[in-house]
Structures are given as structure tokens and as C-alpha cells.
C-alpha positions, 0 to 999 in steps of 0.5 A: 499499500502506498500513502500519498500526503502533504504535511500541515502545520498540525503535523509538526511532532515538536515537543511544544505541540499535542498530538501527532498529526494527521499523516503520523496517525493515518501511518500508524493505523495502516502501518502493517499494510504500507510500504511506502509513504510519499510526502509532498513537501512545500516550501517554508511558511510564516506559519510553519517550516514544512521541509522540517516537519517532513523530515521529523516524521520521516525519522519518526517512521523509519525508526519503527520496526516495520520496514517502510520507505519514506520519499520526499518530493519537492513540491515547489507550490510557492502560492498554497491556494492557487488551484491551477499551480497545486493541481499541476505540481499534484498531477506531475508527480502523480504521473511519474509515479505511475510510470514506476515499476507496480505503482499503478497497480498498488492499493494508494491512500490519499490523506486529505486532512493535511495542507491546505483546502486548495490541496484537498480538493485537488486531491479529490479531483485527481482521485475521482477522475480516475487519474489515480487509479486504486486510490482511497481518500483517507482523512483523520478526525481531530481527538475533540470531535471523535467522542460524541452522543448518540442516542444517549450513548456515548460513541468513539469514533475511529481516528481515521476513516476513508472519505466516501463519495458515492452519495446521491446527487454527487457530481460525476468528475470525469477525466479528459479524454487524452492525459498530457503533461500540457493539460490545462496549458492554456490556464497555466498561461493566463495565470503566468503573469504572476511574477512570483511563480516565475522566481525560480533558481534557474531564473536567478542564474540566467537572468538574462533569459526570461521566461518559465516556458519549458522550453525556456527552462530547457534553454537555461539547463543546457546553458549551466549544465551542459556547455563549458568553456571549451564548447562551440555553440550554435545558436538557432532560431528566427530574427528577433528571438534573443540569440545574443541574449543567449550568447550573453548568458553563456559568457556571463555563466562560464566566460565572465570570470576569463573574458573582459567582454564577449566579443561579437562579429556580425557576419551579415555586416560583411561581403560574403567573401571577405568574412574569411579574411575578417576571421582570420587576417591576411598578409601583405600582398595576398590579394590586391589592396592588402598593403599591410599585415591585418590580424584577424578576428581568432587572432586578436581575441585569443582566450576569449569568447567570440560571438559570430551572428548570422554565420549562415552568411559565411560562403559554402565555398569557405566554410571547409576552412572555417570547419577545419578551424572548429576541428582542430583551432588551427588557423592562418592567415590568408597568403601566410604559411605560418600556422597558429593554434587559437584558444577561443570559444565560438558561439555561432547563430543563424536564422537560416535552415541548418538543413539546407545543404545549399547554406550549410555544409553538414559537415559543419554543423556537425562541428558543433557539439551543442544546439540551442534551439530558441522557439519563436515567441508564438511557441512560448505565449506563457512567457510574453507576461513576464517579458512584458513586465520585465521590459515595463521594469526597464523604462523609468515610467510607472505603468501597469497592465491590466489582465485584459492586456496581458491576454490580449498580447499572449493571443498575438502571434508577435512574428518580430518575436521578443524584439517586436514585443520589446518595441511595442512596450516601448511605444507604449512607455512613450505614450503613457506614465503613471498609469493602470493601463486597460485594453479599452483605453489602448488606442487601435492604432497602438495596439500589437499588429497595427502597422501604423504604431510603427511611427507613431511616435515619431516626432510631427515635423515643422515645414519647411523640413531641413535636410538634417531633420528629415535625415534624422526622421528616417534614421529612427524609423529605421531603428525601429523597423530594423530593431538595432543600430546595427541592423538600421546601418545595413538598411540605410547603407550606413558603415558599421557603427554610424548610428552608434555614434550619434544620439541613438542609444538603447538600453541592455536588453533581455529576452 
């Protein structure tokens, strides 16, 4: 028999408490049959230190003569009265246990006395729906209610009773047709804007990568545990998904103590046939116009991490050179004979299809032992509220968003991904200040997807318009459209860094 339970404040068996609590009461009643006790341990609260209580109960059970296994299961329930959160965690825990040998067929008893009323309700829902098969609901009666008088006689009620819900007019609780981990995902997404739920150790360790969706958690774990200072990484994703943010997170975790800063090289800023020259340098006289020795990116950044953005721009005919470098670390300047070995870590990124053999050599793809796929924002909509709140916090404006605003943001597909969401929040921050913003108060032209809104915040020019002012308006519009000053430089045909040298400035971004 298996006992499933939370622990409550009354389960504390310290000397200053009366009684032994529901968990031990139920265990003692059935100890001859119980072989496993599964305790879902919630975080400490102001009322009780539940991990400590669980440990005390574990030691008490294990000290008795009968052999029994006590399993303490971390149930990270931050809000114990949140039905969505409590239900999902209990569901996840029990569905995992059901995959263990013998658990599904074993008789199970569920303690519904310990814990919050929300926990009790969720236990009942799962048991009555058949999602926890072969299970009975058990409650422990408080000592003060066990003694009662019936028909003039004193009746001593049992300390433990089965909860029988097979009563007239009790509604039937039906299980969903398909049991999946993403059960009730829509409801969970609509609650995700509660930032408190997103505060996890992973978030603190990888602060730039904002989100609590399953895929984002997997990426954070990949950054923390599967990448080191010698691992070459390829980051894949649509434009605007935050590839540079992932690269910065890798640098922050593994290279910050080594590198002064992360070196960034955008392959999209150079003529394709010149990229290899920029990476490895050239000797004097290597080709027409090579009037001096030029050091390449690899030589200049010896011992550091290099972020190569838009690696898909390297021509196929030059990818072999880069592939051999990834494999051996060896390189030489164009036109040179001396071979050097570089100690660098390459973090590459592309928004192009790496399975397209007309763009990528298959053997080049294989030279990246770690690949990080960044899903588009439309595939991780549960992160949208957190991202929106993150970008709001970057602004000095005091703006809060109504629930309906967050829900509408989640219903939009965001083809421009995180970058588009950031730009939308930026327009809102330029428009409003000290406001609790409701959806109905946002003009139609400022809502996501309205193309007119992109340039809505540009200053209205005064005519006659001089050339300088006209150029400034064009440059601001280009930055808005491209999403970055580097992209605007490319869009306008400027040299790299032109706009950065002017008055335009952008804060550090998260994604």
C-alpha cells in the first residue's frame, strides 16, 4: 500500500505541540499494510517550516520496526491556494510515480486532512477522475470530534476514516480524453503573469533569459550544465528571438571571470567573400589592396569567447576553412604559411535553415557539439507576460498592465518575436506615465499588429523641413524597423557603427 500526503502545521511532532498529526495517525492505522510513504514537501511559510516537519515524520516512521520507504518529494508550491499551480504539481508528481514499476496497480491511500483546502480539493478531483487509480481518500478526525453522543450513548469515532463520495446526487467527475503534461496549458498561461511564480533558481542563475516556459527552462539548464568554456555552440532561431541574449548568458555563466567582455562579430555586416579574411586576417600582398598585415578576429581575441552572428552568411566555398578551425583550432592568415592554434570559444548564431545543404555544409553543422534552438515567441506564449513586465521595469515610467492587456498580448502571434514585443512596450512607455493601463484605453492604432503604430511616436516635422531633420526622422524609423542600430546601419547602407556614434542609444535588453 502507498500513502500519498502533504504535511500541515498540525503534523509537527515537536514537544510543544499536542498530538501526532494526521500523517502519523493515518500511518499508524495502516502501518502493517503500508510499504511506501510519499510526502509532497512544500516550501517553508510564516506558519511552519514544512521541510523540517517532513524530515521529522520521516525519521519517526523509519525508527519503527516495520520496514517502510519514506520518499520526500519537492513540491515547489509558492502559492498554496492557487488551484492551477497546486493541481498541476500534484498531477505531475502522481503521473511520474505511475510510471514506476508496480505503483499503478498498488493500492493507494491519499491523506486529504493535511495541507490547504486547495490541496484537498485537487486530491479529490484527481482521485475521482481516475487519474490516480486504485486510490482511496482518507481523513484523520481531530481528537476533540471523536467522542460524541448518539441516542443517549457515548460513541467513540475512529481516528481514521475513508472519505466516501459515492452519495446521491454527487456530480460525476470525468477525466480528460487525453492525459498530457500540457493539461490545462491555456489556463496556466493566463496565470503566468504572476511574476512570483517565475522566480526560480534557474531564473536567478540566467537572469537575461526571461521566461518560465518548458523550453526556456530547458535552455537555461543547457546553458548551466551542458556547456563549458571549451564547447562550441550554435544558436538557432528566427530573427528577434534573442540569440545574442543566449550568447551573453553563456558568457556570463562560463567566461565572465576569464574574459573582460564578449567579442561580437556580425557576419552579416561584411561582404560574404571577405568574412574569412576578417576572421583569420591576411598577410601583406595576399591579394590586391592588401598593403599591410591584418590581424583577424581569432588572433585579436585569443583566449576569449567570440559571438559570430549570422554565420549562415559564410559562403559554402569558405566553410571548409572555418570547419577545420572548429575541429582543430588551427588557423593561418590568408596568404600566410605559418599555422597557429587559437584558444577561443565560438558561439555562432543563424536564422537560416541549417539542414539546407545549399547554405550549410553538413560537416560544418556537425562541428558544433551543442545546438540551442530558440523557439519563436508564438510557441512560448506563457512567457509573454513576464517579458512584458521585464521590459516595463527597464523604463523609468510607472506603468502597470491590466489582465486583459496581458491576455491580448498572449493572443497575438508576434511575428517579430521578442524584439517586436519590446518595441511595442517601448511605444507604450513613450505614450503613458503613472497609469494602470486597460486594453479598452489603448487606441486601435497602438495595439499589436497595427503597422501604423511603428512610426506613431515620431515627432511631427515642422515645414519647411531641413535636410538634417529629415535624415534624423529616417534614421529613427530605420532603427524602429530593423530593431537595432547595427541593423539600421545595414538597412540604410551606412558603415558599421555609424548610428551608434550619434545620439541614438539603446539600453541592455533581455529576452
